[in-house]
C-alpha positions in Angstrom: 96.1 -101.9 12.1 98.4 -100.9 9.3 100.1 -98.1 9.1 99.9 -95.4 6.5 103.3 -94.1 6.5 105.2 -97.8 6.9 107.3 -98.3 3.4 108.4 -101.7 4.5 107.7 -104.5 2.7 104.9 -106.4 4.8 102.7 -103.4 4.8 103.3 -102.3 0.8 100.3 -104.0 -0.1 97.8 -101.9 1.9 99.2 -98.6 1.6 102.3 -98.3 -0.4 103.4 -95.4 1.9 102.8 -91.7 0.4 105.5 -92.5 -2.5 102.8 -95.1 -3.9 100.5 -92.1 -4.4 102.9 -89.8 -5.7 104.3 -92.7 -7.9 100.8 -93.7 -9.4 100.3 -89.8 -10.6 103.9 -89.9 -11.7 104.9 -92.9 -13.3 101.4 -93.8 -14.9 101.5 -97.4 -13.4 98.1 -98.0 -13.1 96.0 -97.4 -16.5 92.5 -96.6 -14.9 95.0 -93.6 -12.7 96.2 -92.4 -16.1 92.9 -92.3 -17.7 92.1 -89.7 -14.7 94.9 -87.9 -15.1 94.2 -87.2 -18.8 90.9 -86.1 -18.1 92.4 -84.3 -15.4 94.6 -82.2 -17.9 92.0 -81.8 -20.2 89.7 -80.2 -17.9 92.2 -77.8 -16.8 93.1 -76.6 -20.3 89.4 -76.2 -21.0 88.8 -73.9 -17.8 91.9 -72.2 -19.0 90.2 -71.4 -22.5 87.1 -70.8 -21.1 88.9 -68.3 -18.3 90.4 -66.7 -21.1 87.4 -66.1 -23.5 85.3 -65.7 -20.6 87.0 -62.0 -20.6 87.4 -61.3 -24.4 88.5 -57.2 -23.1 92.0 -59.2 -21.5 91.8 -61.6 -24.4 92.3 -58.4 -26.6 94.5 -56.3 -24.7 96.9 -59.6 -24.4 96.5 -60.2 -28.0 97.6 -56.6 -28.9 100.3 -56.5 -26.4 101.7 -59.5 -27.8 102.1 -58.3 -31.2 104.0 -55.4 -30.1 106.0 -57.3 -28.3 106.6 -59.7 -31.3 107.0 -56.6 -33.9 109.1 -54.6 -31.6 111.5 -57.9 -31.4 111.3 -57.7 -35.2 112.2 -54.3 -35.5 115.3 -54.5 -33.1 117.1 -57.0 -35.4 119.7 -55.7 -37.7 117.9 -57.0 -40.5 114.9 -54.6 -40.3 117.5 -51.9 -41.0 119.4 -50.9 -44.4 122.7 -50.4 -42.6 122.5 -53.4 -40.3 122.6 -51.9 -36.9 120.5 -52.5 -33.7 117.8 -50.6 -33.6 117.2 -48.0 -30.3 114.5 -49.9 -28.3 112.4 -46.7 -27.6 112.2 -46.2 -31.7 111.5 -49.6 -32.6 109.1 -50.1 -29.6 107.3 -46.8 -31.0 107.4 -47.7 -34.5 105.7 -51.0 -33.5 102.9 -49.4 -31.7 102.1 -46.6 -34.4 102.0 -49.4 -37.1 99.8 -52.1 -34.9 97.7 -49.0 -34.0 97.1 -48.0 -37.5 98.5 -44.1 -36.2 101.3 -43.8 -38.9 103.5 -41.3 -36.9 107.1 -42.2 -38.2 109.8 -41.0 -35.7 112.6 -42.3 -38.2 112.0 -41.9 -42.5 110.6 -45.4 -43.5 111.9 -45.5 -46.8 115.4 -44.3 -45.7 116.2 -46.2 -42.2 114.0 -49.7 -42.5 115.1 -52.3 -45.1 112.7 -54.4 -47.1 112.3 -56.4 -44.3 111.6 -54.0 -41.6 108.9 -52.3 -44.3 107.5 -55.9 -45.0 107.4 -56.2 -40.9 105.6 -52.5 -40.8 103.2 -53.6 -43.8 102.0 -57.0 -41.9 101.6 -54.7 -38.7 99.5 -52.4 -40.4 97.2 -55.0 -41.7 97.0 -56.6 -38.4 96.1 -53.7 -36.8 94.0 -52.3 -39.3 91.6 -55.6 -38.9 90.9 -54.4 -35.7 91.8 -56.0 -32.4 87.9 -57.7 -31.8 87.9 -58.8 -35.2 91.5 -61.0 -34.7 91.0 -61.6 -30.8 87.4 -63.2 -32.3 89.5 -65.3 -34.8 91.7 -66.6 -32.4 89.2 -67.6 -29.9 87.6 -69.5 -33.1 90.6 -71.5 -34.1 91.4 -72.1 -30.0 87.7 -73.3 -29.4 85.7 -73.4 -32.5 83.0 -71.3 -30.9 82.5 -67.8 -29.9 81.6 -67.0 -26.3 78.8 -64.7 -25.7 80.8 -62.1 -24.2 83.3 -62.4 -27.0 80.4 -62.1 -29.6 79.2 -59.1 -27.7 82.2 -57.3 -27.9 83.1 -58.4 -31.5 79.5 -57.0 -32.4 80.5 -53.7 -30.8 83.6 -53.9 -33.0 82.0 -54.8 -36.4 78.7 -52.8 -35.6 76.3 -55.7 -36.0 73.8 -56.3 -33.5 72.9 -59.3 -33.9 75.4 -62.3 -32.0 73.9 -64.9 -34.7 75.8 -62.7 -37.8 79.3 -62.4 -36.0 81.1 -65.5 -38.0 79.6 -64.4 -41.4 80.4 -60.7 -40.7 84.0 -61.8 -39.8 84.0 -63.3 -43.2 82.4 -60.1 -45.0 84.9 -57.3 -43.2 87.6 -59.4 -44.2 86.5 -59.7 -47.8 86.1 -55.8 -47.6 89.3 -54.9 -46.8 90.8 -57.3 -49.2 88.6 -55.7 -52.4 89.4 -51.9 -51.1 93.1 -52.8 -51.0 93.0 -55.0 -54.3 91.3 -51.7 -56.4 93.7 -49.3 -54.5 96.5 -50.9 -55.5 95.2 -51.4 -59.1 94.8 -47.6 -59.7 98.1 -46.8 -58.0 100.0 -48.9 -60.5 99.8 -46.7 -63.7 100.8 -43.4 -62.0 103.6 -44.9 -59.7 105.0 -46.8 -62.7 105.4 -43.6 -64.6 106.8 -42.1 -61.2 109.3 -45.3 -61.0 110.4 -44.9 -65.0 109.5 -48.3 -65.5 110.7 -49.9 -62.3 108.4 -53.1 -62.1 109.4 -54.5 -58.4 109.4 -51.1 -56.7 106.2 -49.8 -58.9 104.5 -53.2 -57.2 105.9 -52.9 -53.8 104.8 -49.0 -53.5 101.4 -49.9 -55.0 101.1 -52.3 -52.4 101.9 -50.2 -49.2 100.3 -47.4 -50.1 96.7 -49.5 -50.5 97.4 -51.1 -47.6 98.2 -48.3 -45.5 95.5 -46.1 -47.2 92.5 -48.2 -46.3 93.9 -48.8 -43.0 94.3 -45.0 -42.4 98.1 -45.0 -41.6 100.3 -42.4 -42.3 103.3 -44.9 -42.8 104.8 -44.3 -46.4 107.1 -46.7 -48.7 108.7 -43.8 -50.8 111.9 -41.4 -48.9 110.0 -38.7 -49.1 106.1 -39.3 -48.5 105.1 -36.9 -51.3 104.3 -39.2 -54.0 100.5 -38.4 -53.0 101.1 -34.9 -54.4 100.5 -36.2 -58.2 96.7 -36.5 -58.7 97.5 -39.8 -59.8 98.5 -41.3 -56.7 96.7 -38.8 -54.2 93.4 -39.4 -55.6 93.0 -42.9 -55.1 94.8 -42.6 -51.6 92.3 -40.2 -50.7 89.5 -42.4 -51.5 90.4 -45.2 -50.5 91.2 -43.6 -46.7 87.9 -42.1 -46.8 86.2 -44.9 -47.3 87.9 -46.7 -43.9 87.1 -43.7 -41.8 83.1 -44.6 -42.8 83.7 -47.8 -41.1 82.5 -51.5 -41.7 79.2 -51.1 -41.1 78.2 -48.0 -42.8 80.2 -49.5 -46.4 78.2 -53.0 -45.7 74.9 -51.2 -44.9 75.2 -48.9 -48.1 76.3 -52.2 -50.5 73.5 -54.1 -49.1 70.9 -51.6 -49.8 72.1 -50.9 -53.3 72.0 -54.7 -54.0 68.8 -55.1 -52.5 67.6 -51.6 -54.8 66.6 -50.1 -51.5 66.0 -46.5 -50.9 68.4 -44.3 -49.1 65.7 -43.5 -47.1 65.7 -47.0 -45.3 69.3 -46.8 -44.1 70.2 -47.4 -40.9 70.4 -44.3 -38.4 73.8 -45.3 -37.7 74.7 -44.7 -41.4 72.6 -41.9 -41.9 73.9 -40.1 -38.8 77.8 -41.1 -39.7 77.5 -39.7 -43.3 76.0 -36.7 -42.2 78.3 -35.7 -39.8 81.0 -36.7 -41.6 79.5 -34.5 -44.9 79.3 -31.3 -42.2 83.2 -32.2 -41.0 84.4 -32.7 -44.4 82.8 -29.6 -45.5 83.7 -27.4 -42.6 87.5 -28.4 -42.8 87.7 -27.4 -46.5 86.2 -24.2 -45.6 88.7 -23.4 -42.9 91.9 -24.6 -45.0 91.0 -22.7 -47.9 89.9 -19.3 -45.9 92.6 -19.3 -43.1 95.4 -21.0 -44.7 95.0 -19.4 -48.2 98.2 -17.5 -48.1 100.2 -20.7 -47.0 102.9 -21.5 -49.2 104.2 -24.8 -47.4 100.5 -26.1 -48.0 99.9 -24.0 -51.2 102.9 -24.1 -53.3 101.8 -22.6 -56.2 98.5 -19.9 -56.9 97.3 -22.4 -59.1 93.0 -22.7 -58.1 92.9 -26.1 -58.8 96.1 -27.1 -57.3 94.8 -25.3 -54.0 91.3 -26.8 -53.7 92.8 -30.4 -54.3 95.4 -29.7 -51.3 92.6 -28.1 -49.2 90.7 -31.5 -50.2 93.4 -33.8 -49.0 93.7 -31.9 -45.8 90.3 -31.6 -45.2 89.8 -35.5 -45.0 93.4 -36.7 -43.7 93.5 -35.4 -40.6 90.5 -37.7 -39.5 92.1 -40.6 -40.4 95.7 -40.9 -42.1 98.8 -38.7 -41.8 99.9 -38.7 -45.0 102.5 -35.7 -46.0 102.8 -33.9 -43.2 105.8 -31.9 -44.4 103.3 -28.8 -44.3 102.1 -29.5 -40.7 104.4 -27.5 -38.6 103.8 -24.3 -40.5 100.0 -23.9 -40.0 98.8 -21.5 -37.7 97.9 -22.3 -34.2 94.7 -21.7 -35.2 94.5 -24.3 -37.9 96.8 -26.8 -35.1 94.0 -26.2 -32.5 91.2 -26.9 -35.1 92.7 -29.8 -36.7 93.2 -31.1 -33.0 89.5 -31.0 -32.9 89.2 -32.8 -36.1 91.6 -35.8 -34.8 90.2 -36.1 -31.6 86.6 -36.6 -33.2 88.3 -38.9 -35.4 86.1 -41.1 -37.8 83.1 -43.5 -37.9 82.7 -46.4 -35.8 84.5 -49.8 -36.6 86.4 -47.8 -39.2 90.2 -48.3 -39.1 90.6 -44.8 -37.7 90.5 -43.5 -34.3 88.8 -40.5 -32.0 86.0 -40.1 -29.9 83.6 -41.2 -33.6 81.4 -39.0 -35.2 78.5 -40.9 -33.7 79.5 -40.3 -30.6 80.3 -36.4 -31.3 77.1 -36.3 -33.3 75.1 -37.6 -30.1 77.0 -35.1 -27.8 75.9 -32.4 -29.8 72.1 -33.7 -30.1 72.3 -34.2 -26.7 73.2 -30.4 -26.1 70.6 -29.3 -28.4 68.0 -31.1 -26.8 69.0 -29.9 -23.4 69.0 -26.1 -24.4 65.9 -26.6 -26.3 63.9 -27.8 -23.2 63.2 -31.2 -25.3 63.3 -34.4 -22.7 64.0 -37.0 -26.0 67.0 -37.0 -28.1 66.1 -37.2 -32.0 67.4 -37.5 -34.9 66.3 -38.3 -38.2 62.5 -39.1 -36.6 64.3 -41.7 -34.5 64.9 -41.6 -30.8 68.3 -42.4 -29.5 68.6 -44.5 -26.3 69.3 -43.4 -23.1 72.2 -46.1 -22.9 73.9 -44.5 -26.0 73.3 -41.3 -24.5 75.3 -41.9 -21.4 78.1 -44.0 -23.3 78.5 -41.0 -25.5 79.0 -38.9 -22.6 81.2 -41.2 -20.9 83.7 -41.8 -24.1 83.8 -38.2 -24.4 84.7 -37.1 -21.2 87.7 -39.6 -20.3 89.1 -39.3 -24.0 89.1 -36.0 -23.1 90.7 -36.2 -20.0 93.2 -38.8 -21.9 94.6 -36.1 -24.2 94.5 -33.5 -21.7 96.6 -35.9 -19.4 99.2 -36.3 -22.5 99.6 -33.3 -23.3 100.6 -32.2 -20.2 102.7 -34.8 -19.5 104.5 -34.0 -23.1 104.8 -30.3 -22.0 106.7 -31.6 -18.7 109.2 -33.6 -21.0 109.9 -31.8 -24.1 109.1 -28.2 -22.9 106.8 -27.4 -25.7 103.9 -25.4 -26.0 100.2 -26.4 -25.1 99.2 -26.0 -28.6 101.9 -28.6 -29.9 101.5 -30.6 -27.3 97.4 -31.2 -27.4 97.6 -31.3 -31.3 100.4 -34.2 -31.2 98.2 -36.0 -28.0 95.1 -35.8 -30.0 96.8 -37.2 -33.2 98.3 -39.8 -31.1 94.9 -41.0 -29.4 92.6 -40.4 -32.8 95.5 -42.3 -34.8 95.6 -39.4 -37.1 99.0 -39.6 -38.0 99.8 -35.8 -38.3 103.1 -34.5 -36.2 104.3 -31.6 -35.3 107.8 -32.4 -34.3 107.6 -33.1 -30.6 108.0 -36.7 -31.1 111.7 -37.5 -31.4 114.4 -40.2 -31.2 116.4 -38.1 -28.9 113.7 -38.0 -26.3 112.6 -41.5 -25.3 109.7 -40.2 -22.7 107.5 -38.5 -25.3 107.8 -41.5 -27.2 106.6 -43.3 -24.6 103.8 -41.3 -23.7 102.3 -41.0 -27.4 102.9 -45.0 -27.2 100.3 -45.1 -24.2 98.1 -42.9 -26.3 97.9 -44.8 -29.3 97.3 -48.2 -27.2 94.4 -46.7 -25.4 93.2 -45.0 -28.9 93.4 -48.4 -30.8 92.0 -50.7 -28.0 89.5 -48.0 -27.1 88.5 -47.1 -23.5 85.2 -49.2 -23.3 87.4 -52.5 -24.5 90.1 -51.6 -21.1 87.0 -50.6 -19.0 85.6 -53.8 -20.0 88.6 -56.0 -18.8 89.4 -54.2 -15.8 85.5 -54.3 -14.8 84.0 -56.9 -12.5 80.4 -57.8 -13.2 77.9 -56.0 -10.6 75.2 -57.2 -9.0 71.9 -55.1 -9.8 71.3 -52.1 -7.0 68.6 -53.4 -4.8 67.3 -49.8 -3.9 66.7 -46.8 -6.3 67.3 -43.8 -3.9 64.6 -40.9 -4.6 65.6 -38.7 -7.0 66.2 -34.7 -6.6 67.2 -32.0 -8.6 70.4 -30.1 -8.8 71.2 -27.1 -10.6 73.8 -27.0 -13.2 75.1 -24.6 -16.1 
């Protein structure tokens, strides 16, 4: 009987010892074993990819965090600043998160502090962030596996606002095409006025038009000029306002309107999501316009002159921008506390679903209002436009609103601890960061790194969305085998 552990030459043929076992896999002496190794490695690679794609929420978070690390690293380099110095880490990190999340709260002057290289990095970050975490994560998944898992398609469908999983690939292409068309049109409309402002400087005009076009449609408050006040000129402000407004509607709404117009379908046949988004957005914009004209009529910072046309334009810009892009924040610290609270509510509500802006979304806010109306009037079903809203959608709206309210409140309290600001300013800053509104009253500063990290956390959650994070950390739950008896409780 041979000894398996005998390393002698006489026993080599029968066992070759443990060294033979390791040597065959390490050196590849046997062709058959080498083929087995290749298959094993291929299986391991596939299983790793499958494990990653089986958790698209985690893939999205990983993708976003990798982008933050890369952009932060680039902004830390001396080449990113005009003075060729290493940027403070909290400033670089906050700027990277603010750009990638499409929030746009600036902690330093973008035009004066960052070099052309740094501004290009910020611009690319805005574009990558605006296209959506799930969209780009899906593109990465497609490139890695040439297919999309069902779980990946579900989250991508939620991000892009489609309900048919078979349409995901085509919708991804249309979404990117819509981004390109909107930004190119905005770029073209901005050229004439910016050319006059820059006194014929072609290079500077082209760069500012490109930066404003990308920043406007992606609802980001970064501006390429030192003051950020070019938008006060109607030739620049109107294209930016229109582009930002279209961006707030969300891709599903824009696509549905375009498709119905192309097929000559009546607006009555728009989807319920489109109708509810447009109706709620119109109400919010009208209420905001009336608020700024009535409450802030005598605010000399917001309305520098008494010209009625100028006041109407400035009020319209103030009514649209808080829910999306924080362009021209010079007047924000000087508004009344009542207006700050009102703006906090607008920013918390945010824009349309699957849009480049954040917040709990106008459809979520509308569903909450409809639930309250049905409850107060004694109706069992929640209906709007002769359609009944499913219970699952109602539960999601309540869950998202509750979670986001807690997040904004926790952020505000944390800011009060680290900065000593009052609650109004703290809730304003926290709501702006979470909803990616881009407005600031000066609570966040380069001299207080803790405030930058708090707001960065708010922006990350606001960009990813609470549902994506919940999906990433949750595990599949088995169906409940027992449904317990129902019993009423007293509420209210």
